[in-house]
N, C-alpha and C positions, 0 to 999 in steps of 0.2 A: 595395761588396763583395756586397751583397744588394739585391734589388729592394726599393724603399721601399714597404712594405706599406700598402695601403688598409685602414683599420680599420673593422670593422663597429661600429655604435653600438647600444647598448642604451638603453632609455628612462631618463632621469634621475629619481632620487628625491631627496627632501630628505635632509639629512645623516644618514649612518648611521655616525657615528664609533663609536657604541655599544660596549659591552664584550661579549665572548662569554658564552654561557650558563655556561661552566665557570669564569668569572671572578667568580662570586658571592662568593667568599671574600675578594676583593680590595676590600672595601668600605672607604671612607674611615674613618679612625680616629674622626673626628668622628661619623659615622653610628653606629659601634659603641658609642660612649660613651652614646648615647641609650638603648641597651637596647631590648628588644622593646616595652615599654610606651610609651616616648617617641618611637618611630620613626614618622614620618608614614605610611610604607608599611603598617606593621602596623595602625595606626589606620584608615586608609582601606579596607584590605582587610576589616577587621572590619565596617565599615559596610555592606559588600555584603550582609551577612546580615540587615540591618534589615527589620522588617515594613513600614516606611514606604517607598513608592516614591520619594518626594522625597529621602529620605536616600540610598537606593541610587543615584539619579540624581546627587546631589551627589558621592558617592564616586567614581563612574565618571568624571564630568567632572574632578574633581580629579586623579585618576590620569592622565587623558589629558594634563593640563597638565604635571604633574610629570615624566613620562617623556620629555617633549620635551628634557629635559636628560639626555643619555645616561648620565652618571655615576650617575644614580639607578637605572638599570635593574637592575643586579645585585641590589640589596637587594629589589626587587620579585620578581625571579625566585627568589631564595632563599626567599621566603615563598609560593611556589607561585601567583603572581598569575594565570598563564594558566589553570590549572584552576579558579580561583575566579571569574575573569571570564567564562570560556566559557559557563556556564549563564545568565549575565545576557543573552546574545544572544537567549534565548527567554523573557525575563521577560514577565510579563503587561502591563507598562507599555511603551508604544512609546518613551517618553522614555528609559527605562533601556536598552532595546535599542539606541537610537541612540548614547547616550553610552558604553555598554560597547563597542560596535563601534569607536567613535572612540578609546577607550583602547587597545584591542588594535591598532588601525591605527597609532597613534603608537608603540606598543611595537615593532611590526614594522619600521616605517620607521626609527626612531632606533636600534634595536638591531642592525640589519644581518643578514647571512646566518645567523650562528650562532643568533641569537635567533629568527629565522623558522623555522629547522629545529627548534629546541627547541619552538616553539609547535605545529608540526605533530606532533611526537612526543607532545605532550600532548593530541592529538586535537582541536585547535581547528577542524579542517575539518568535523567532524560537525555541531556546532551552527551553524557558519557556513553550511553547505549547507542545513540546515533553515530557517535564517533567510531565506536568499535565496528558497527555494521559497515560503515563506509570504508574503513581501513581494510577490513577483511575482504570486502568485495574488490578492492583495488590491488590485492597482493600480487596476482599473476601479471597484470598489466604493468605494474610498477617494477616488478622483477625483470620483465622483458625489456623495459625501457632503460633501466640502469645497468643491467648486466653485472659487471664486476664492481660497479661503483656502490657507494653507500646507499642503501634503500631507505629513503626518507619516510615512506609510508609505514614500513615495519618499525622504524624508530618511534613514530607516533603511536603505533599499536602497543609497543613495549611500555611506554609511559602510561597509556590508558589501562593496560592490564594490571600494572602495578598499583594504580589508583584504585581499580576495582578490587584488587586483592586486599588492600588496606581497609576499604569500606566494608567488605563482606566479613572480614575478621572481627570488626568492632561493632557492626550495626546489624541487628536482626532484620530491620526493615530493608536494608540494601540486599541482604541475602534472599529475602522474599521476592524482591524485584528480579534478582538473578534467576531465581527459579521460574518465575512467570514470564519473563521477557525472552526466554530462549537464549540466554547468554552462554550457556554451557557449550553450545555448538560453535559459537564464535571463539571462545577460549581454546577449544579443541583445535580449531583451525590454526590458531597461533602456535599451538603445540606441534602441529604437523609441519611447521616451518623448520623443524630442528635440523634437517640436512643442510639448510642454507643459513639459518640464523639461530644459533644455539642460545644466544642471550634472550631473545624473544621467547624461545621455547621454555627456557628455565623460568621466566616470569610467569608464563602460562601454567607451568607445572606447579609452581608455588601456589598460584591461585586455585588450581584444581585440588591440590592437597588440602587447602583450607576449606573450600566450599563443600567438599564431599564428606567432611567429618560431622557426624551427628546431624545429618540433613536428609531424613527419610523422604521428604517431598521430592528432592532432586533425584534420589536413587530410583524412584519410580520411573523417571524419564530416561534413564540410561538405556542405551541400545547397543547392539553388537558392534556398530561402527565406532562408537566411543571407546569401548573396551578393546577393540582391535588396535586403535591408535596407541592406547596406553601400553598394550603388549608389544607393539612394534618398537616403541621407545625402550622398553625393557630389554629387547633383544639387540639393541645397538652395541657395537663393540669398540668404539673409539676409546683409547686409553686415557685421554686427557681428563683433567679434574672437572671441567665444565660438564662433560658428558657423564662423569661419575655422579655428579650432583643431580643431573637430569634424570638418570636412571633411578636414583634413590627416591626422588620425589614421585616418580611414576609408581615405584613400588609402594610408597606410602598411600598413594591414591587408590591403587588396586586393593590394598588392605582395607581402606575405608569402605570400598564398594563391594567387598567380598560377598555380601548377602545377595547382590544382584547378579552374581556369576551363575551360569548354568551349573547344576550340581556335578555334572561329569567333569567340569574343568576346575573345580575349586581346589582339589588337592594339587593338581599340576601348577596352578597359578600360585598357591601358597608356597610351594617349593621354589618357584622362580623368584618370588618376592624375597624369601629368606636368603636364597643364594645371592641375590643382588646386594642385600645388606651385608652379608658375610664378605663378599668381595670388596666392598667399601671399607669395612673394618680391617681388612688385611693390609691396607695401605699404611705405611709407616711415616707419619708426619715428621718424626725426628730425623729421618733421612731425606724426605722429599723437600722440606722447607729449605734446608741449606742448598740442595741441588737447584731448586728454583731460583734462589738468590744468586747462585753462581752463574746460572744462565742469564739472569738480568745483567750481571756485571759484564759478561762477554758481549751481550748486545749493546751495552752502553759504550764499550770500547770501540765498537764498529759504527757508532752513531756520532754525527757531528756534535761538537761540544755544546753549541747553543741549544740544539734540540734536547740534548740530555739534561741541561740545566733547567730548561722550561718544564720538562717532564717531571724532574725531581721536585721543583717548586710546586707544581700542581698537586703532586702526590702528598707532599707535606701539608699543603693547605687543606686537602680533603681529610687528612688524619687529624689536623688541628680542630676541624669542625666536628669530627667524631668525638674528640676528647672534651669538647666544651660542655657537653651535657652529661650529667651524672646519671648512672643507671637507676631506674626506679620501677616500682611495681606498676603494672598496667592491667586494666580489666578488659576482657574480651566481651563479645556480644552477650554472653551468658552471665556476665558479672563475676566470673572467676578471675582471681588474681593470677597473672602469668608474668614470667620474667621477660624482659625485653633486652635487645642489644642496641648499642650505638652502631648500627650496621649501615654504613653508607658505601659498602664495598662496590656496588654496581654503579656508583657515581664517581668512582676513581677514573682518572684519565684513561682513554681507550688504549693507549700504548703501554700501560703498566700491566701487561698480560701476565707476567710471572706472579705478581702480587695478587691479581685476580684469580689465578689458578690456585694459589695457596689458600685464598679465602674460600674458594669453591670446595676445596678438599675438606677444610675444617667444618664448613656448613653441612657438607654431605655426611660427615661422620657424626656430627651432633644430631642431624635429622635421623640417621640410621638408628642411633641409640634411643631416640625418642619414640620411633616407630616400634622398636622392640618392647619398650616400656608399655606402650599402648596394647601390644599383643598380649602382654602378661596381665593386663588390667581387665578384670571382669566388670561387666556392667550391672551385675547383680546388686540389688539394694543393700545386701549384707556386707558389701565391700566398704562401707563407711568406716572411717577410723574409729568412731565411737559407736559401738554396736547398740542397738535398741533392745535392751534386755528388760524383762519384766521384773519389777521389784515387789510384786504382790505377795511372794512367798516369804513370810516372816518367821518360818520355823527355824529352830536352832540348826546351825551348820557347823560342822567341825572344821578344823584347819585344812584337812585334806580336801573337803568340799570346796573351800575357798580357792585353793590352788587349782582344782579341776575347772572351776568356773572361769578363772583367768586364762588358763591354758587353752580353753575352747575358743576364746576370743583371738588367740594367736595362731589358730589353725591355718594351714596353707590355703591360699585362694585356689579356685578351680582353673586349671589350664587344659584346654582340649587336647586330646591325644594327638591330633594331627599337628597342632602348633608345637606341642612338646617334642614330637618326633623330628619335625623340621629343624627346630632350634638345636637339638642334640646332634642331628646328622651333619649340620654345618658348623659344629663346634662353637656355637655362639657364646656359651658361658665362658669358655677359655678366652675367646677373643675380647669379650667385654672386660674380663679381669685384667687382661693385658692393657686395655685402654685406661684403666684406673691408675696406672703408674704415673709418676711425675714425668713431665716432658723432658726429653733429652737436652742436655746443656747446649749442644751445638745449635739446636733449633731456637732455643730461648735467646742465645747470644745474638743470632741474626736479627731477631725481632727487637732486642733491646738496643742494638748498635745502629740500626738503620731507621731513621725517624719515620719514613713512610711505611715501614713494616711494623711499627709498634702497635698498630691496631689489631695485630694478630694475637697479642699476648692474652687478652681477655678471652678470645675465641679458643685458644689452646686450653686455657684453664677451664672454660666451660665444657669442652669435650670431656675433660677428666671428671668434672662434676656430674655430667650426664651419664658417664660410664658408671660412676658409683651409684647413682639413682637406679640405673638399669640393673646393676648387680643386686641391689636391694629387691627389685621386682622379681628377678630370676630366683633369688633365694626364697621369696615369699610364695612362689608358685611351683617349685620343683622339689623333689625329695632328695635326700642325701646321696642315695645310690646313683641317681642320674647325674649328680654333680661330681662324681668321682670317689665317693666314700670318705671315710675318716681322714685319710692322709691328705686328700685334696682340700677338705674343709679346714684342716689345721694349717695347711699352707696358705690358704686364703686369709685366715685369721691373722697369721703372722704378717702377711703382706699389708693388711689394713692397719695393723698396729704400727708397722713401719711408717706408713703414710702419716699417721697422727703423731707418732712420738720420735721420729728420726731427727727433727729439728730441736733446737734448744728450748723452744716453747711451742705449745699447740697452735696450729694456724688459726688466725682470727677471721679469715674470709668466711662470711656467713654462708654463702652458697656452697663452698667446699665442705664446711663443717656440717651443714645440714645433710648433705649427700653422704659423706663418709660415716657419720654417726648412725644414719638410718640403715646403711648397709651393714655396719658392725652389729647393730641390734639384731637384725634378721639372722646374721651368721651365728652369733652367740646363742640365739634362741635354738637354732638348729643343732648346734654343737651340744648344748645342754640336753636337748631331748634325746640325743644319742649317747649321752654319758661320755662324751669325748673330752679329754682335758683341754682347757683353754689356756691361751698364752699370755693374757694380760696380767701384770703384777698388780698387787693392791695399790702401790704407789702410782702406777699409771692410771688405774681406775679413779683414784682421788683427783689426780691432776686433770683428767678428762671431765670429771664431774664439776670441778671448780671452773674450768674454762666454759663449760656449757651453761653454768649458772649465770655467768656474766653476759651470755649471748641474748640478744633481743628476740631471736626467732623461737617461738614457743615450741615448735616440733623438735628443735635441738635439745631443749631442756627436758621435754617429755622422753625422748629417746635415751638421754643420758641417765635419767633415774631408772628407766626400764632396764638398761644395761647393769646398773648397780643391783637391781632386783634379781636379774638372771644370775649374775655372778654370786650374789649372797646366798641364793637358794641352793646353788650347786655346792658352795662351801659348807653349808649347814649339814650336808651329808658326810662330810669328812671329819677326821679327828684333828684336834689341835688348831682349830680355825676360829675359836671364839674371839680372839683379839681383832682379827680382820673383819669378822661379822659385826663386831662392836663399832668399828670405824665406819663401815657401810651404813649401819643403823643410824649413827649420829648424823651422817651426811643426808640420809633420807628424811630424818626428822626435821632437819634444818629447812629442806626444800618444802616439805609438807606444811611447815609452820609459816615460813617467811616469803615464799614466792607469791607474787601478786596475782598470778593466774590460777583460777580454779582447776583448769585442766591439768596443769602441772602438779598442783596440790594433790589431786586425785590420783595421778599416776604414781606419785611418791608414796601415798598411803597403800596403793595396790602393791607396790614393790615391797613395802614393809610386811604386808600380809604374807607375801611369798617367802621372804627371807626368814621370818620368825615363826613360820607355820609349824615346825616340828624339829625335833632333834635336841640332843643334850647341849651341843655347842651353841645353838641358837638360844636355848633357854638360859644358859650362863650369860651370854652377851646381852640378852634382854634385861636381865636383872642388873647388870653392871651399868647399863645406860638409862636405867629407870624408865623403861619403855612404857609400862602400864600407867604410871602417873602422868607421863608425858602425853599419852593418847587420851587419857581421861580429860586432861586440861584442854586438849586440842578439839575434842568432840563437839562441845557447844559452839566453839568459834567456827568450825567448819560448817555446822548446820546453819548457823546464822548467816554465814557468808553466801551459802547457796540460796537462802531465802532472800537475802538483800540484793545480791548481784546477779543471780542466775538468770532470771527472766529477761533481763534487758541485754545481756552480753553473750549468752550462750544458746546454741541451737537446741531444739527439743531432744535430739538424739544425745547430745552432750549432757543435758540435764537428766535424762533417763539414766545414763551411766553414773553420773554423780550421785543420784539418788540411791543407786545400788551400792556405791561405795560407802555412803552414809550408813546404810543398813549393815553392810559387812564390817564397818568399823565398830558398830555396837556389838556385833557378834564376836568380833576378834577380841574386844576388850573382855567380854565374858569368858572367852577361852583363856586369856592370860590370867584372869582372876582364879580360874580353876587350877592353872599351873602353879601359881603362887601358893595356893592352899595345900598343895601336895606335901 
């Protein structure tokens, strides 16, 4: 019914289940029973006023840990934690500066958009900006003083940049401050530290990747120096995973600012960006994760037992904190729902380098796939999943006209010739398809058997899901010939079928199911348009449809009925298929009648129009399932549902499409009445 939309990705943060700032009254009864004197929040916030820097540092570090459990956030907000922590950013003690920035960082990340906006209202950006200015001004002198030792100033800057990143992701007001206060130059200074401090550079690169997306005000202030730093990062050659992630983020930022590049350099930069993403996707996590774990074991054998025990305990504690919060939707500064991670990876103990390397690899590959999705995503208004089609034409339309109207909505999106060429030249479609495979058993075994490595399992699964979403985007924007022709498409279809049907039952993970079914829909649509035989059996189709019907994600149900429609309309052109078409028709009628969501109802009706538009087999099947009386009974119910629910629950674009379907339903009933009279 609508073009299957390619979704732009925002960068993931760790879990932001958090409660909104206005939920401070909804504190657990247990918390309230403690009273002000017995509440840990009150006690810790009181310690911020201590004359002892050690006590202030302890209080900030404790708050940082406590607020990682988002249910504790309201009680801190109720006690004005942001106003009390803000001045600590400019404390005389560098350790207090670092731990207070860490506490605010965790508060922003675990609290979500509402908490971030509340923090900005409490003017956290003023001391944060001052802290960044002071830190960047002290980089060189601090580096000279510490030489090979830990650079405390850079550690403070790292926490500050992470806090800034979180705020700019969730708050348009903080982004406005970023633009006006000249913070771009400060973050670029942090990025320039990459030869000496890759952790700080990665934080800066994450921040830049976020603030440069859809931010035309900032793009106007970009200069050759900033672009030069990004390009220098792209040209680094260190093979470790941290630098791989750094280069990937720089590539994503350069893609975001492509409009600010001199015309003469755009093609060269685009090629360098795609080459960087291609090199990242070449890395095999299935091999590298076991190798990194083996390297960790070797290091532990050469480490005193007490130190190893302490390292392992710290790692397991960090993982336990990651697992305490369930994944949940989060909204960014534009109000769009984005998925988030329980990603505390940079909070792992400093000496868990192999685990941090594995985490950097997976983050880099996920980010690379998201950048490719964004490359395939047009900003044209017509890219909406529900096209805004005029319903003013009430003239009679034959079944072929109906099918033409629907197929126009599924036409490929526009992909520029330069991007298309770069993606093909670097074999991106093949590499993306490879990433959709289930992870190798050796890598999963490492993650399942070692407690401190279990946090990687969700990350591995997310890379696969992002690859499937990326495949969907590629299929939506490239033609069959560019993707290798009929043989390659059939191979891809067989591969996707294996992903879905290889296990005893269809996977229930919603993120995976959403990604794989959207890729399958795009692929089957392309295969059908080229009259290439598809590989899904009727039994597989039905099991997929049943699994999708039970899924709470609307797009999964929409794509499932679209797949039924694509398959049914293909079968209608063949002989001896009436029984299968009948089965598909019954399934679509069930969804059109019983699904609670009008979007899904409409997609099911649209699919019915496709399947039963023409052909002897479709005509036989429609009579057997009593399609005409079923649609006549459904028509007034569908119209009433649009009238009753439409305005409050659905967008104007969705309502426009639903209105078209209502018109097409009337016309299709008229067509079926003529068929019956023949």
